[in-house]
C-alpha positions as CSV (number, residue, x, y, z in Angstrom):
1,M,101.7,117.5,110.2
2,K,101.6,115.6,106.9
3,V,99.8,112.2,106.7
4,L,100.1,109.7,104.0
5,F,97.3,107.2,103.4
6,M,98.5,104.1,101.7
7,C,96.7,101.3,99.9
8,T,97.3,99.1,96.9
9,A,95.6,100.7,93.9
10,N,95.1,104.3,95.3
11,S,91.7,104.5,93.6
12,C,89.2,104.2,96.4
13,R,89.9,103.9,100.2
14,S,93.2,105.8,100.3
15,I,91.6,108.5,98.0
16,L,88.6,108.7,100.1
17,S,90.8,109.1,103.2
18,E,93.0,111.8,101.5
19,A,89.9,113.8,100.5
20,V,87.9,113.5,103.8
21,F,91.0,114.2,105.9
22,N,91.8,117.3,104.0
23,H,88.2,118.5,104.1
24,L,88.1,118.2,107.9
25,A,91.6,119.2,108.6
26,P,92.5,122.2,110.8
27,Q,95.3,124.4,109.7
28,G,98.7,122.7,109.8
29,F,97.4,119.3,108.7
30,E,97.6,117.8,105.3
31,A,97.1,114.4,103.8
32,I,98.2,112.8,100.5
33,S,97.5,109.3,99.4
34,S,99.4,106.7,97.3
35,G,99.4,103.0,96.2
36,S,102.0,100.4,95.9
37,F,100.5,99.4,92.5
38,P,98.5,102.6,91.5
39,R,95.5,101.9,89.2
40,G,96.2,105.0,87.2
41,Q,92.8,106.4,87.8
42,V,90.4,107.1,90.6
43,L,87.3,105.2,90.6
44,P,84.4,107.3,89.4
45,R,82.2,106.2,92.3
46,S,84.9,107.4,94.7
47,L,84.7,110.9,93.1
48,S,80.9,110.8,92.9
49,T,80.6,109.8,96.6
50,L,82.9,112.7,97.7
51,Q,81.1,115.2,95.4
52,A,77.7,114.1,96.8
53,A,79.0,114.8,100.4
54,G,80.2,118.3,99.4
55,I,83.9,117.3,99.5
56,S,86.3,118.6,96.9
57,T,87.8,116.2,94.4
58,D,90.2,118.8,92.9
59,G,93.7,117.4,92.5
60,L,92.8,113.8,93.3
61,Y,94.6,111.3,91.1
62,S,95.9,107.7,91.5
63,K,99.6,107.9,92.3
64,G,102.5,105.9,93.5
65,N,105.6,106.8,95.7
66,E,106.2,109.9,93.7
67,A,103.4,111.5,95.7
68,F,105.5,112.1,98.7
69,E,109.1,112.3,97.2
70,G,110.7,115.4,98.5
71,S,108.1,115.9,101.3
72,P,108.1,112.9,103.6
73,P,105.1,112.2,105.8
74,D,105.1,112.4,109.6
75,V,102.5,109.7,109.8
76,V,101.7,106.8,107.5
77,I,98.3,105.1,107.7
78,T,97.6,102.0,105.6
79,V,93.9,101.4,104.8
80,C,94.0,98.0,103.1
81,D,91.9,95.2,104.4
82,K,94.2,92.6,106.0
83,A,91.2,90.6,107.2
84,A,90.4,90.0,103.5
85,G,93.9,88.8,102.9
86,E,95.1,92.0,101.0
87,T,98.7,92.8,101.0
88,C,99.3,96.1,102.5
89,P,101.9,98.5,101.2
90,V,105.0,99.2,103.3
91,Y,106.6,102.6,103.9
92,F,110.2,102.3,104.8
93,G,110.8,105.9,105.8
94,P,111.1,107.4,109.2
95,A,107.4,108.0,110.0
96,L,105.0,107.0,112.7
97,K,102.9,104.1,111.2
98,A,99.5,102.8,111.8
99,H,96.9,100.6,110.2
100,W,93.2,101.7,109.8
101,G,91.9,98.8,107.8
102,L,88.8,99.3,105.6
103,E,86.7,96.9,103.6
104,D,86.9,97.8,99.9
105,P,83.5,99.1,98.9
106,S,84.5,98.8,95.2
107,E,84.7,95.0,95.7
108,L,81.0,94.7,96.6
109,H,79.1,93.0,93.9
110,A,75.5,94.2,94.6
111,D,72.9,96.6,93.3
112,E,73.6,100.3,93.0
113,T,71.9,101.2,96.2
114,Q,74.0,98.7,98.2
115,V,77.2,99.8,96.6
116,D,76.3,103.5,97.2
117,A,75.6,102.6,100.9
118,A,79.0,100.8,101.2
119,F,80.9,103.8,99.8
120,N,79.0,106.1,102.1
121,L,79.7,103.8,105.1
122,T,83.4,103.7,104.3
123,M,83.4,107.5,104.0
124,G,81.7,107.8,107.3
125,I,84.2,105.5,109.1
126,I,87.0,107.5,107.6
127,A,85.4,110.8,108.8
128,N,84.9,109.5,112.3
129,R,88.5,108.4,112.5
130,C,89.8,111.7,111.1
131,R,87.7,113.6,113.7
132,A,89.1,111.5,116.5
133,F,92.6,112.0,115.1
134,F,92.1,115.8,115.0
135,A,90.9,115.7,118.6
136,L,94.1,114.3,119.9
137,P,96.4,116.5,122.1
138,F,99.3,116.3,119.8
139,T,101.5,118.7,121.9
140,R,101.1,116.4,124.9
141,L,101.6,113.0,123.3
142,S,104.9,111.2,122.9
143,P,105.4,109.2,119.7
144,D,104.6,106.0,121.6
145,E,101.4,107.6,123.0
146,L,100.5,108.9,119.6
147,K,101.0,105.4,118.2
148,T,98.6,103.9,120.9
149,E,96.0,106.5,120.1
150,L,96.3,105.8,116.3
151,D,95.7,102.1,117.0
152,R,92.7,103.0,119.2
153,I,91.2,105.1,116.5
154,A,91.6,102.2,114.1
155,R,89.0,100.4,116.0
156,L,86.3,103.2,115.7
């Protein structure tokens, strides 16, 4: 199963989601990320947060729709923060869609310790959601049931 994590800049939350998902993924699952307006570079703090957690950053880069051309996803998960008034990207292809909103830790204007804590908290939320995702009984779920489960996971 291929999962696409989408956000606006593809430099922080969607990158963290891609890396954590792939780190935890059992065989047969793969994630990629993209942004509607990719920044063109991954935030250094995103990379250092992943590296500090022992998660590979190999192959991570800020990308747009070219990321999934020729290999469409089965599931698309947006991770923008609608509560903060962010515009979430839209995927128009035939995939199951869900929203796992995350506050953007890169937008926190605080001291280094607080920013590090925000990045680690975001990564922890992503990891919990990914573990819940991998625990789903995919072979027994209809598309509607899977959508319900994805929406439930968004509240974790």
